N, C-alpha and C positions, 0 to 999 in steps of 0.2 A: 430256377427257383432258389431262394436262399435257404440255408440249412443252419440249424443251431445245434451245437454239440453240448450235451447236458453235463453239467458238473454238479456234484452234490455238496450242499452246505448244511450241516446239522444245526438247527436253530432251536433254542429253548422255547418251550411253550410260554406264552405271555399270559399272565393272569390278571384279571380286573376284579378287585375285591369290593363287593357291595357293602352296604351298611349292616346287612345281616351276615350270618355265618356262611352263606352260600357264595360261590365264586364261579365265574364262567371264563372260558379260555378264548382269547382272541385267536384269529387264524395264525397258524404256523406252517410254513412250507418246508418240508424236510426231505423231499425227494421228487424225482421226475424220471420218466422212462419213455422210450420211443424216440422216433425221429421228429425233431422240431423243424422240418422244412415246411414252407408255406403250403397249406392244403392237406398235409398229412396228419396223422393222429399221434397224440402223446397223452400221457397221464400225469397229472400233478397230484402228489400225495402229501399228507401231513395231518393236521388235526384242527378242530375248531372251525371248519368251513361252514357249518350250519346246513341249511337246506336251500333249495332253489325251485321256483315254479316251473322252470323249463319251458316257458312261453317265450321263445327266442326266435328272432328272424334276423338273418345276416345276409348281406349282399356281397360280402368280400370276394368269395370265390366265384359267385355268379357273375359279377361284373367282369372278372378276368376271363371268363369263358364266353362272353358275348361277342357278337360279330361286329367288327368295326364298321361304323357308318349306319348301322341298323338301329331302329327304335328300341328302347328298353321295354321289355314286357316280361312279366313273371306272374305266375299264379299267386293270388292273394294281394296283388297290387293292381291299381286301377287308374285310368285316366278317362273313364267312360263318359263323363258329362262335360268334358272340357275340350275346347278346340284350339288351344294355344300351342306353343312350341312343345316338342317332346324331348325328353332326355335321350341322347344318343350315345352308343358305345364309341369311345374315342381313344386314340393313342397319342395325341399331341400333348397330353399332360396326365400324370398319375401320381398319387401319393405312394401306393404300393403296387408291385407288379408292373404291368405295361399298359393298363387301361383304367379309365374312369368313366363316369357319366358326365356328358357335356350338354349344357344348356346355352344355346345361342339366342340372345334376346334383342329385340328392337322395339322401340316405342311406336314404330309405324304400324305394326300388326301384332307380333308375338311378344307382348310384354309380360306374359306369364309362361313359366315352364314347370307346370305342376304335375306331380305324381304322388300317389297316396298308398300307404299300407293300410289294409283293412284288417284291424286287429281281431282275431278270432275270439279273444277274451277282452272285451272293452274295459276301459278304466272307469269303474264305477266308484261310488263313495267309499272312502277308506282304502282304496287300492293304490298301487304304485306303478309308475311308468319311468323307464330309463331309455335314453337314446344317445348314440354317439356317432359322429361322422366327421370326415375330413372334407374341407371346402376351400376353394380358391376362387376369388372374385377378381376379374380383370375388366374394367370398364369405367364409365362415368361415375363420379361420386358427388354430384351436385343435386342429388335427390334422394329417393327412398328405395331401399332394398328390403322387401318383405321375405324373410327366410323360410319360416316354418310355422305350422299350426297344428294344434290338437283340436279336433272338431267332433261334434255330435253328428253333424250332417256332412254329406259328401259334396262340399261346395268350397270355393275359395273366397266367397263373399264374406265380409265382416258381419257377424251376427252373434247373438248370445250363445252361451255354452261353448266357448272356445278359449284357447290360449295361443298367443302369437308372439313372434319375435320380429321387430322392425329395426332397421338400421337407417337412420336419417343422416348418416355420414357426418356432415358439417354441423349438425344441430344436436340431436340426442338419440339415444337408443331406448327401446321399449321392450320389456319382458312382462307381459301381462295379459289379462283376458277379462271376460265377463261371464258371470254365472247365468243360469237359465232365466233369472229375473232381470238380467241386464245390469247387474250391479258389478262395477269394475273393480279390479284388484291388480296388483303387480308393482313393479319397480322401474326406475329409470337407471339402468346400469351405467357404470363408468365405461368410457369409450373402448378401453382395452378388453372388456369382458364380452364384447360381440365381435366376431370375425371382421376384419377390415377389408377394404377394397384395394389392396396393394399388390395383387397378383402373387401372393404367397399362400402356402398351405397352412391352415389352422384346423386343429381338432376342436369340435364343439360338443359339449356334453350337457344334457338336460335331465335332471332328476326331479320327478314330481311325486310328492306324497299327497294324494287327494284327501280333502277333508271329509269328515263324516257328514251325513245329510243335515243340511241346515245350520252347520256350525262353522265358525271362522277358525278352524284349526288345520287348514291345509298349508303345506310348505313346498318350496321348490328351491333348487340349486342350479345355477348355470355356471359353466366352466369352459374357458377357452385356453388351449395350450398351443404355443407356437411350435414350429418344427425344430426350434433350438431348445425347447423345454421350459420356457417361461410359462408360469401358470397364473391365470387371473380368474378369480372365483367370487361370486356373490350369492347370498342366500336371502330368502324372504319367508317370513312366517305370518301366521294370523290371517290366512286367506280363505274366503268362503268359495270353494271351487264347485260344490254340488249343493244347490239350494233346496232341491226337493227330490222326492223319490222318483226313480226312473232316469235321473240325469246320468249321463255317461259320455265318455269320449270313445269313439269307435275308429276314427280316422287320424292317422299321423301323416300330415301333408307337407311335403317339401314344395312350397309354392314358387319360390324364385321369381318374384315379381319385381319389376323395375318401373319407376315412374316419377312423377312430380319433378321433372327436370332431367332425369336420366334418359339418354337417347339410345344407348346400346350397352351391352355387357355380355361377357362370356363367363359362365360359372361352371366349374368342375367340382364334382362330388365323388368321394371314394370311401370305401370301407364303412358303409352305412350299416348300423347295428341297432336293433330295437328289441326291448323285452318289457313285459308287463308282470306285475306282481312282486317284484323285488329289484333292488339295486345290486344284489350279489353278482360278482363277475370275477374273471381272471384277467390280469394285465401283465404285459411284458414291457418293462420300463428301463430308461437309461440310468436312473439314479439308484444307489444302493440302499437308501432308506425311503420309506413311504412319504415322509415329510419333505424330502428333497428328491422326489421320484423323477422329475423332469418329464421328458417326452415318453408317452406310453402307447402301446398298441393293444387293443382289446382282443382277447381270444374267445373262441366260440365253444361253449360247453356242449357236449352231447349227452351227458348225464351228470349227476351231482350227488355226492354223499358227504358226510361230515369229515371224511378222511381221504376221499379220492375223487378227482375230477378229470374224466377223459375230455380232451379238447381237440378241436380242429384248429390247426396252428395258423397264426398270422404273424409273420415277422415284420410286416410293414416295410418301412424303408431303412431299417437297421442295416448297416454296411457289414460286409464280410470282415471278420476278425475283431469286431467290436464286442464289448461285454454288454450284457443286459441282465435284468433281474425280474424274477417271477413274483407276483403278488396275488393273493386271493382276498377279495373284498367280500365280507359277509352281508347279510340282509340289512344290518344296522348301519352299514357304511364303514365298518372297522376293517382294516387290513393288517397283515403282518408288518411290524414296524421295520424289520430288516428284510431285504430281498434275498431270494435264492438265485445265486449267480449262474448264468449260462454264457456260453461263448458263441457268437454268431460267426459263421464262416463257411466258405465253400459254396458250391452249387449242387443241385440235385434235381433229378427228374421226378422226384416224389417217391412215396412208398416208405415202408418202415425199415429201420436199420437196427442192428443190435444195440442194446443199452450200454453206454460206457460205464466202467467201474466208478464208484463214488470216490470223490476226493473233497478235501476241505480247502476253500479258497477265501482269503480275506477280501473284503469289499470296500473299495474307496468310496468316498462320499462326493456327490455332485450337488450343485446348488440349483434352486429354482426360485421364482419370484411369486409371491402371493399377494393379492389385493382383496380386501374385504369390502 
């Protein structure tokens, strides 16, 4: 396993001053302790972290512990109503560690490889949803790849009260849905904002702020990051996501459908992370500033306070000896503008190690690409 040696960088608290006399502090990361080897525990400290609902589901370590060649199963996840291909634990490709989930698809029979997280706290009106995962597609690109859905019902069929991502490769991409009255909303993203079919790893993020009941005030953000750190992002506002009382999304479904001309494909997925109620999170990134953060790996919080966040560590595919930077994103989407530097290096079988003494380290700036 990869291990991160912690270095301390004292950062000033950033203040955002409102039009009134009150002010609030953006997140500032000023310390970290514990061993940052993948799967071990560490604590990020600072100020302005805000709160977190702690409605978190992560498959990072679970995938790594799976038995190669066996079907993915986990409490809280379902494939109960579907007879398509199943995701399998595999070692032929991975973004982090040695394993990923592999979907082998064919238009002859198994043209879906669907699995779903059943959210204990469904996304109802005015709530928030956040998901992140790494994905690699290798196969035909002359048709349609249906990636992911938020659904009220446990089904892969297109129907009202859903949100879905399509990639029509040669034609257009779709990020949108229909409310319970079947009124559609969404956008046609630029091609780079949806992961490609080029057999390379991409991180995909989806942030949804559900609208209040009957109102067109919902918004969402989609973001794709290449494994070299280029970021493509698009936002949409003014969406009616919840038309009436009782509307909710309960299922987060990775559908992995191929069709409309695609004959076969192999899709690998890794580091799947889901949370409801907030977009607050901890990230380990290649860039020294949030605006130029580059490639990031999401960390798994085990609790959360305004000044301290214990995490289960995910070093992703950062290489030994490289520098990385810690960021805390609060519930509004604001992060510390300058990262807290750490050094990735060595190997470890896991477990805690003594906390290194603090030092101050200058942080070089890396570049990323953004598309609106």
